[in-house]
C-alpha positions as CSV (number, residue, x, y, z in Angstrom):
1,M,101.6,71.4,109.2
2,R,100.8,74.7,107.5
3,N,102.8,76.3,104.7
4,F,103.1,80.0,104.8
5,E,103.5,81.9,101.6
6,F,104.7,85.5,101.6
7,S,104.5,87.8,98.6
8,L,105.8,91.3,98.5
9,L,103.6,94.2,97.7
10,E,105.1,95.7,94.5
11,D,102.9,98.8,93.9
12,K,100.7,100.9,96.0
13,V,98.9,104.2,95.2
14,E,97.7,106.4,98.0
15,F,95.6,109.6,98.0
16,F,96.1,112.5,100.4
17,E,94.2,115.7,101.1
18,A,94.6,118.7,103.4
19,L,93.6,122.4,103.8
20,D,97.2,123.6,103.7
21,L,100.5,122.5,102.1
22,K,102.3,121.9,105.5
23,T,99.7,119.4,106.6
24,L,99.7,117.7,103.2
25,E,103.5,117.4,103.3
26,K,103.3,116.0,106.8
27,K,100.8,113.3,105.9
28,I,102.8,112.2,102.9
29,N,106.1,112.1,104.8
30,E,104.5,110.0,107.5
31,Q,103.3,107.5,105.0
32,I,106.7,107.4,103.2
33,D,108.2,106.3,106.6
34,H,105.5,103.6,107.0
35,N,105.9,102.3,103.5
36,R,109.7,102.3,103.8
37,A,109.2,99.5,106.4
38,I,107.6,97.3,103.8
39,M,110.3,98.2,101.3
40,L,108.3,100.6,99.2
41,G,109.8,103.8,97.9
42,V,108.2,106.8,96.1
43,H,108.0,106.3,92.4
44,S,106.0,109.4,91.5
45,V,103.9,112.2,93.0
46,S,101.1,114.2,91.5
47,H,99.4,117.1,93.2
48,Q,96.7,119.7,92.7
49,M,95.4,122.8,94.4
50,H,91.7,123.8,94.1
51,V,90.1,127.1,95.1
52,D,86.5,127.0,96.1
53,E,83.9,129.7,95.5
54,E,84.8,131.4,98.8
55,G,88.5,131.6,98.0
56,R,89.6,128.7,100.3
57,R,92.4,126.5,99.0
58,F,92.2,122.7,99.1
59,Y,95.3,120.6,98.4
60,S,95.5,117.0,97.2
61,A,98.1,114.5,96.1
62,V,98.5,111.1,94.7
63,V,101.7,109.2,95.6
64,H,102.7,106.0,93.7
65,F,104.9,103.8,95.9
66,R,106.9,101.0,94.2
67,L,109.0,98.1,95.5
68,K,112.6,99.4,95.9
69,G,114.9,98.0,93.2
70,K,112.1,97.6,90.6
């Protein structure tokens, strides 16, 4: 007989990048929905925008997910 042990993921940090804010927001929102299924909610969000030499914008974000209720 096998014993199964389950442990909940308590913290998770994910990185996102996109060429426009709309795409970045969509990627983050999709991952929020996925992580909600494993009982993780958004704890904090950090984001940046970078402009390259040719004037193109590049957006990135770091989202810290944490077990709900912690």
